N, C-alpha and C positions, 0 to 999 in steps of 0.2 A: 577517585571518580573515574569510571570508564565511559568512554564515548562509543556508543553502539550505532551501527547501521543495520537496518533490518531489510532482508530480501525475501519477498514472497513470490514463489514460483508456481504453486499449485492452485487449482481452481477454487475460488473462495466459496462457491456454493456446493461443491461436491466433496469437501473435506473439512477437517477441523482446524485447518491452518490459521484462519483469521482469529478464532477464539484463542488458540494457543499463542499466537503472536501478540494479541491484545493483553493476555494475562502476563506474558513475559515483559511487555513494555510497561505495563502498570507497576509490576513488581520492581523493575529496574528503576523507574522514576521514584518510587517510594523509598528505595534504598540509596537515593542520592546520585544515581547515574544519569547520563544524558543520552537521549535518542536523537541522533543527528538527522536522520532521514529514514523514510520507509520507501522502498522501491519495489514496484510490482512488475514482474517479468513473466514471460511465457503465458500459461493459462490464467495466471492471477490477474491479468489485465481485464478480465471480465468484471471485476469489481468496479472499474471505472465507467462502465456502460451507463449512459443516461437513461436508457429505455428499459431498465429492469422493472419487472412487474411480478412481485412475489405474492403468493397466497397470504391472506390476512393472518394466518396462524404461524407463519414463519418469520423469524427475526431478520431484519434487514442489516446484516453484518457489514455490508458495504457502507451504509449510512453511518453505522456505529463507528466504523474505522475512521471515516472522514471527520466525524464529530470529535473523536478522541484527538486526532491530529490537529484539528483547528483549536481545540481547547488548550493543548500543550505546545502550540506553535511548532509542530513537527512537519516539515515538508513531506507531502504524500505524493510521490511521483510514480508515473506509469510509463512503460516503454511504448512510445507512440508507434514504432514499427511493428512490435508484437501485437498491438491493438489493431492496427490496420490490417495485418495479415489474418486476424481472427474476426474481422468485421465488427469489432467493438466500437471503434472510432474511425470516422472518415471525415471528409470535408463537409458532409451534411449533418453529421452527428456530433454533438459536443459531449465532453466528459461530465460526469456528475460534479456537483459543487464540492469543492475541497480537494479535488484531484487535479494534478498538474502534469501535462504531457512533457516528457523528457526523452533524451536519447541515451544510449549506452555510454557515450562519451561523457555526459554529465555524471552518470552513475560512477564511472571510473574515476573521474576527478574528485568526487566526494570521498572516495576511499582513503585519500591522503589525510583527511580530517578526522578519521575515526581510529579507535583502538581495536575494535572487533566487529566483524560482520557475522550476523546470525541469520541463517536461512531457514525458512519455514515452507 
């Protein structure tokens, strides 16, 4: 059994990174592997924005990612510094349900508990 950490760095609304990561995570779990955490960094922190308003015909991949992580008890972390730099999270805005603010130090410490880090 492999313990994976997943790192998402690309914008979740402008690429196929979230669907690809979800497919990888579901497949890994189905094969008996473990997902230790998912960390959003750089432009990926847009997923954590609480004020996302998508057109009705677009899937809410951010909510799907959060629901998947809640269902499987996978910590879904986003870099608070990257979010603040991009105006995604500030003292007046909160993150979406299921997303937890974290720093790069916490991300670095979590790397000791995994076998492989996969970046999307």
